[in-house]
SEMAR-360842 format. One record per residue (C-alpha): residue number from 1; x, y, z. Coordinates in steps of 0.02 Angstrom, whole numbers, plus 50000, padded with zeros to 5 digits. Example, Ala and Ser with C-alpha at 12.3 -4.5 7.8 and 13.67 -1.06 7.14 Angstrom:
2
+------+-------+-------+-------+
! tise !    xx !    yy !    zz !
+------+-------+-------+-------+
!    1 ! 50615 ! 49775 ! 50390 !
!    2 ! 50684 ! 49947 ! 50357 !
+------+-------+-------+-------+
//
This chain:
140
+------+-------+-------+-------+
! tise !    xx !    yy !    zz !
+------+-------+-------+-------+
!    1 ! 50136 ! 49931 ! 50316 !
!    2 ! 49955 ! 49899 ! 50272 !
!    3 ! 49851 ! 49791 ! 50156 !
!    4 ! 49679 ! 49786 ! 50085 !
!    5 ! 49616 ! 49608 ! 50105 !
!    6 ! 49456 ! 49519 ! 50061 !
!    7 ! 49383 ! 49424 ! 50210 !
!    8 ! 49213 ! 49339 ! 50205 !
!    9 ! 49158 ! 49437 ! 50051 !
!   10 ! 49203 ! 49604 ! 50119 !
!   11 ! 49362 ! 49716 ! 50092 !
!   12 ! 49457 ! 49779 ! 50241 !
!   13 ! 49610 ! 49896 ! 50265 !
!   14 ! 49712 ! 49802 ! 50394 !
!   15 ! 49884 ! 49829 ! 50475 !
!   16 ! 49975 ! 49737 ! 50615 !
!   17 ! 49885 ! 49728 ! 50786 !
!   18 ! 49726 ! 49793 ! 50720 !
!   19 ! 49563 ! 49720 ! 50785 !
!   20 ! 49425 ! 49695 ! 50652 !
!   21 ! 49245 ! 49636 ! 50664 !
!   22 ! 49207 ! 49522 ! 50508 !
!   23 ! 49061 ! 49408 ! 50466 !
!   24 ! 49056 ! 49253 ! 50560 !
!   25 ! 49201 ! 49134 ! 50522 !
!   26 ! 49195 ! 48947 ! 50549 !
!   27 ! 49360 ! 48939 ! 50646 !
!   28 ! 49361 ! 48913 ! 50831 !
!   29 ! 49407 ! 49045 ! 50961 !
!   30 ! 49596 ! 49058 ! 50981 !
!   31 ! 49639 ! 48972 ! 50816 !
!   32 ! 49751 ! 49054 ! 50684 !
!   33 ! 49676 ! 49108 ! 50512 !
!   34 ! 49767 ! 49151 ! 50350 !
!   35 ! 49693 ! 49260 ! 50213 !
!   36 ! 49775 ! 49245 ! 50047 !
!   37 ! 49662 ! 49363 ! 49947 !
!   38 ! 49770 ! 49521 ! 49967 !
!   39 ! 49711 ! 49653 ! 49842 !
!   40 ! 49836 ! 49794 ! 49883 !
!   41 ! 49993 ! 49802 ! 49983 !
!   42 ! 50076 ! 49961 ! 50045 !
!   43 ! 50256 ! 49947 ! 50118 !
!   44 ! 50307 ! 50127 ! 50169 !
!   45 ! 50253 ! 50208 ! 50005 !
!   46 ! 50293 ! 50059 ! 49896 !
!   47 ! 50121 ! 50011 ! 49833 !
!   48 ! 50089 ! 49837 ! 49752 !
!   49 ! 49922 ! 49803 ! 49665 !
!   50 ! 49855 ! 49635 ! 49625 !
!   51 ! 49765 ! 49581 ! 49476 !
!   52 ! 49647 ! 49536 ! 49561 !
!   53 ! 49756 ! 49470 ! 49706 !
!   54 ! 49935 ! 49474 ! 49747 !
!   55 ! 50026 ! 49310 ! 49729 !
!   56 ! 50121 ! 49255 ! 49874 !
!   57 ! 50052 ! 49382 ! 49999 !
!   58 ! 49943 ! 49331 ! 50145 !
!   59 ! 49881 ! 49408 ! 50305 !
!   60 ! 49894 ! 49312 ! 50469 !
!   61 ! 49757 ! 49333 ! 50601 !
!   62 ! 49693 ! 49258 ! 50764 !
!   63 ! 49514 ! 49228 ! 50807 !
!   64 ! 49477 ! 49319 ! 50973 !
!   65 ! 49288 ! 49285 ! 50997 !
!   66 ! 49125 ! 49253 ! 50912 !
!   67 ! 48983 ! 49379 ! 50952 !
!   68 ! 48822 ! 49461 ! 50889 !
!   69 ! 48818 ! 49636 ! 50830 !
!   70 ! 48702 ! 49776 ! 50883 !
!   71 ! 48515 ! 49757 ! 50846 !
!   72 ! 48460 ! 49822 ! 50678 !
!   73 ! 48273 ! 49874 ! 50673 !
!   74 ! 48186 ! 49857 ! 50503 !
!   75 ! 48025 ! 49955 ! 50497 !
!   76 ! 47911 ! 49961 ! 50351 !
!   77 ! 47763 ! 50066 ! 50327 !
!   78 ! 47644 ! 50117 ! 50188 !
!   79 ! 47552 ! 50278 ! 50225 !
!   80 ! 47362 ! 50290 ! 50234 !
!   81 ! 47348 ! 50098 ! 50217 !
!   82 ! 47369 ! 50047 ! 50399 !
!   83 ! 47519 ! 49940 ! 50354 !
!   84 ! 47662 ! 49934 ! 50479 !
!   85 ! 47789 ! 49801 ! 50496 !
!   86 ! 47923 ! 49797 ! 50629 !
!   87 ! 48064 ! 49670 ! 50608 !
!   88 ! 48247 ! 49661 ! 50661 !
!   89 ! 48399 ! 49552 ! 50680 !
!   90 ! 48574 ! 49543 ! 50755 !
!   91 ! 48717 ! 49502 ! 50637 !
!   92 ! 48835 ! 49360 ! 50690 !
!   93 ! 49014 ! 49428 ! 50696 !
!   94 ! 49187 ! 49367 ! 50732 !
!   95 ! 49324 ! 49480 ! 50806 !
!   96 ! 49496 ! 49443 ! 50746 !
!   97 ! 49664 ! 49530 ! 50774 !
!   98 ! 49792 ! 49544 ! 50633 !
!   99 ! 49956 ! 49465 ! 50683 !
!  100 ! 50059 ! 49504 ! 50531 !
!  101 ! 50061 ! 49532 ! 50342 !
!  102 ! 50179 ! 49418 ! 50249 !
!  103 ! 50245 ! 49447 ! 50072 !
!  104 ! 50345 ! 49307 ! 49992 !
!  105 ! 50330 ! 49332 ! 49804 !
!  106 ! 50259 ! 49508 ! 49797 !
!  107 ! 50422 ! 49597 ! 49821 !
!  108 ! 50502 ! 49496 ! 49678 !
!  109 ! 50352 ! 49531 ! 49569 !
!  110 ! 50359 ! 49716 ! 49607 !
!  111 ! 50546 ! 49720 ! 49566 !
!  112 ! 50519 ! 49624 ! 49407 !
!  113 ! 50379 ! 49746 ! 49359 !
!  114 ! 50487 ! 49899 ! 49385 !
!  115 ! 50626 ! 49817 ! 49286 !
!  116 ! 50504 ! 49783 ! 49140 !
!  117 ! 50441 ! 49963 ! 49156 !
!  118 ! 50617 ! 50026 ! 49139 !
!  119 ! 50649 ! 49920 ! 48989 !
!  120 ! 50481 ! 49981 ! 48913 !
!  121 ! 50534 ! 50164 ! 48941 !
!  122 ! 50703 ! 50134 ! 48857 !
!  123 ! 50622 ! 50047 ! 48709 !
!  124 ! 50493 ! 50188 ! 48696 !
!  125 ! 50635 ! 50317 ! 48696 !
!  126 ! 50722 ! 50223 ! 48556 !
!  127 ! 50563 ! 50213 ! 48458 !
!  128 ! 50537 ! 50400 ! 48483 !
!  129 ! 50709 ! 50442 ! 48424 !
!  130 ! 50702 ! 50327 ! 48270 !
!  131 ! 50560 ! 50414 ! 48180 !
!  132 ! 50643 ! 50589 ! 48206 !
!  133 ! 50801 ! 50524 ! 48125 !
!  134 ! 50700 ! 50455 ! 47976 !
!  135 ! 50612 ! 50621 ! 47957 !
!  136 ! 50775 ! 50717 ! 47949 !
!  137 ! 50843 ! 50589 ! 47814 !
!  138 ! 50686 ! 50618 ! 47710 !
!  139 ! 50701 ! 50806 ! 47716 !
!  140 ! 50877 ! 50807 ! 47641 !
+------+-------+-------+-------+
//
């Protein structure tokens, strides 16, 4: 089971017991975090898409530590002008571990969607049969 969830403005593909580095969160180390913006959910081949998010689905995580990422060097240069500018930064990150993916209303919504799809296909079949019958009547 995996999910695509939006955390701090970025989308991540997460599954249980996965460690993820995300942009700095305001939660303290050791605290639990819940992310409700689940965009896609895959439960052993049963895919549920959100529009834009799945209602009732959430991802539970625990904050492990706050840290800084690797140094990124920004070097600007204009040739033949003598212009060189060296700058850099280290991004503030938070390491989290995914503890679980919970689905409360998504399964019901998925079942409801499949039932509605079945009804739509039956109605479409009836609609397709009806014009053929009318054509036969008009030919006689």
